[in-house]
Steps between C-alpha positions, in 0.01 A plus 500: 500500500836614617537660837780732600570647846840650444553803283866413460415164334260585218516369140493716192128522433375508143251775393369510847149632593518629856234576755535598868275427797418309819249271311361407841228229437584467129131560459298547183608860456869397513423208260379761224832679543692184482323397182587840352875474577515150376329615172754779451785259568379254238442774261855625554644133505621593840414414862273633778646611827317595819698694764375467850656590836566293812458580782197707414597875488273600776672257743825664432403866487269475797593198714287623791177455303402143569148551323619370155323175394604332176312252283810313403823384651786539256494132444133508408555803270771312319275192439210714370709710267648183360145362459400811306789473252750773581838423351718670774448608854758729658460535882680816579644511859336824628694719740517856609805564282315368200203730578723799536681489162415793270215438257730549188740236649222265559415520127864486375677288760218263605250463209704559178825359638347178625220434256568692183121524451342529149164591671421625855135463596417712802215683664458870496516511873817292543760673712857408553838648617593734792186678647294314227601762254513264198183444300353416159596835359864456583511159338332637202752798492797252502372245250678648200831506685477136597297358203205354681127537405255594775139361557286640768260290696174672491354665812187281461714187505709623792191590695352162428816331645500714808124445546536126450786474761296692754185300431701174530638599839161614624342183371747279666474696834120447493519139400355544150728247336284469197545867393871507582560203283297645234701820489831306534422269203644224722441365850656681801772304682664488825830315547665390839686252710315229689578556871369335824185638644274434797370162355131618546401369166637153561300481829187587298571234232609749238882530513631818357834627369578828677651734242743769571518771228860618478440830328376766762360718214290228339131572524304247701124473409215561742460261786271208406477160343601457139525222230855477375708298263828384680826443332810368679826628366650154577251345247386782286337275231228394747235731643249434777168626621505707813286694735685803654443676825648850544406633847545501879331170603242692699343173621827418672554867619794548248697824518712488195405465134572154348477373146403128495427280225330160528606298182219264407592122460856564605707364784870573473757665725568825311666708781748743352356472142390799296139505404323736256136556569288602196177661596190360336199606703408680829273259704420710821624746742671394821256437782528412874307188575333429841629140503773289329230273366344789323845597349550151386152494328605831326823358371326191368270727313790703371658174374191412300492850348868470422456159327214649308703806395749278324240303306560575137837669573825365377668419840 
């Protein structure tokens, strides 16, 4: 998959099939749409193109709103779209100026000029241009002028995509990793940098890597203990078993949320490294224990369940 971030440095696409969206999560609904544009591209002896925006339009249009939570960072989205066979990904730098261009200019100066589409696949409720005045009907009206064919994503499919995204977010926020992964069609991931923590895990006999997630809009699942598969960007070919704690260390009267992973059968200095945590299973909710010994006993039990969860899995 080719990735482009600069509209001034695009190639001449051949018989392109274009669709536009945030594709947050790249879940099963999105995957059906990807299959469709890939099919049309193959049929046309052309290439599929997904147009997405970064930063997310809501961040630019309403910067005061800090409630937005995304299932993917832009890097995670790139990796997933490549996994599902998209030919080209164009990450459009989103700005207020871009959002305020006339809808007709969006079609002629953005879509047609840059991508010369043979097919545009779009939803009935897709809005674009100044005051969101552009829509499917305008694209349909201008198709003869610019020589592209239109295909509408059905309301049912769009509703499925929207419902799936909402369900995935709710599932993650309630700790239901099984449902979230089922709807995604792949395991949910968190990526972050290993930083120095309070060393409580080491004192308990279970040293942890303290993870700082670098994207403030990335959705962090419900507090609790999870089974995760761990990949270090410094050695991506190798994965490790891990048990992850998301929470506030209530036994130690913690005040700030931490994300800490104990990597089983592992003892290396990885400060500063980038780890990706792939969620496999939710073990239990966070709990305040009366004694440190009770906490240690619980962690040992978590370790047994973690090892059992990986039995039969290709680590």
